[in-house]
C-alpha positions, 0 to 999 in steps of 0.5 A, a space after each residue: 872251298 869249290 873243287 875248281 878253286 882247289 885245282 886252280 890253286 894247286 896248278 898255280 903253286 906247281 907252276 911258281 914252284 917250277 918257275 921260281 924255285 920257292 921254298 916249301 915254307 913260302 909255298 905253304 904261306 901262299 897256299 894258306 893265303 889263297 885258300 883263305 880267300 877261296 873259303 871266304 868266297 865259297 861262303 858267298 857261292 863264288 869261285 875265285 876265277 869269277 872274283 871282281 874288284 869289289 869282292 877283293 875290297 870286301 875281303 880286305 874289309 873283312 880282314 880289317 874288321 876281324 883284326 888281321 894285321 895290316 902286314 898279313 893283309 898286305 902279304 895276302 893281297 900280294 899273293 892274290 895279285 901274283 895269282 891273278 896276274 898268272 891267271 891272266 897271263 896264261 889266259 885263264 882269265 880276261 881281267 885282273 880284279 886286283 889291278 885297282 886295289 891299293 896295298 894297306 898302309 903299314 906302320 913301322 915297327 921295330 923287331 923284338 930283340 933281347 938284351 945281351 944279358 938275357 941272351 947269356 942267361 938263355 944260352 947258359 940254361 941247358 944242362 950240358 950233362 944231358 945229351 938232348 940239352 947239349 944238343 940244344 945248347 949247340 943249336 942255340 949257340 949256332 942260332 945266335 952266333 950265326 944269325 940263321 933262320 930257324 928253318 936253316 938251323 933245323 935243316 942243317 946236315 953234317 956236310 954244311 958245317 966246317 968246324 976247322 974253317 969255322 963256317 956254316 954253309 946254308 941255303 936261305 930264301 929262294 935256295 940262295 946259298 951263303 957262308 956264315 962264320 961261326 964264333 969260337 963258342 958256337 964251334 966249341 959247343 958243336 964239337 962237344 955235341 958231335 962228340 958226346 951227344 950225337 952218337 947217342 941220338 943216332 943210335 949208332 946208325 948213319 945219319 946226315 942230319 946235324 941236329 937230331 930229334 928223338 926220332 933220329 930225323 931233323 928237328 921241326 921248327 915247332 919243336 925247337 921253338 917249344 924248347 926255346 920257350 922252356 929254356 926261357 921260362 927256366 931262366 926267368 926271361 920275361 921278354 917274348 922269345 922265339 928263334 926269330 927274336 934270337 936272329 934279331 938279337 944277333 943283328 942288333 948286338 953286332 950293330 951295337 958293337 960297331 959292325 957295318 950294316 952291310 956286313 950284317 946284311 950279308 951275314 943275315 942273307 938279306 942280300 940278293 947277291 950269290 955266294 961268289 958275289 958276296 966275296 967280291 965285296 968282302 973276302 972270307 977271312 975279312 968276314 970272319 975277322 969282322 964277325 970275331 971282332 964285333 959279335 959278343 960271342 965271336 
């Protein structure tokens, strides 16, 4: 990659972080898309600031011929559009080479999910007599019981969960805050983890992280994904599985049990509404009652 391209990408990411408050995961995704394009252009000895529409068209053709998914290519193009709009707005470029490009057509695909029987097998697999597996049991129950994103789960601190009220406070995409009810199973296993496993994982030292790794820090998303795969293998689940699959299972099973789509949308954090606006539509107790009524482990 040209050095000038790297500097331009860094400036752009710093700017949108300041303007839009994007999460680190989103910034990393943008960086990956921009640097992939910059590296591709570097092979042609062209700076991204000199790109023209036909360069972008060639890049999209390259991605399709190398079996990149239409969805990831659409995301990459969206990232490039934002980058070039910013460059034109800040008068670094005169024209936007993405203006005439069309987005790739995306086929509709259903998210992968798990049956309630498979979820039950997975949640019952950890050996709760072992502290590290008791931690995993509590994490799985919260992940499935609250429909959290894996980044939200592994990043939880102690002050974000209220077991007496049965809610977890989390920050989703764009640092939007929401309160999500926890079912009785999730509350019970978090209590067991805090009482019987967490003290051993902290080594007696003060620590704000709720779910601790062996290094006494927040667990990484990759580590938790690996541990889920291990439990799935041990329990004989053949379906593809990941933390995100459990999030889809949370939504699917709620809907299968008669929950309103709007309620599920709010629980997942797909709404643009702030926490205050959420309770304009559904009071806290009502949200908890709906979760308890419709969630398989509520």
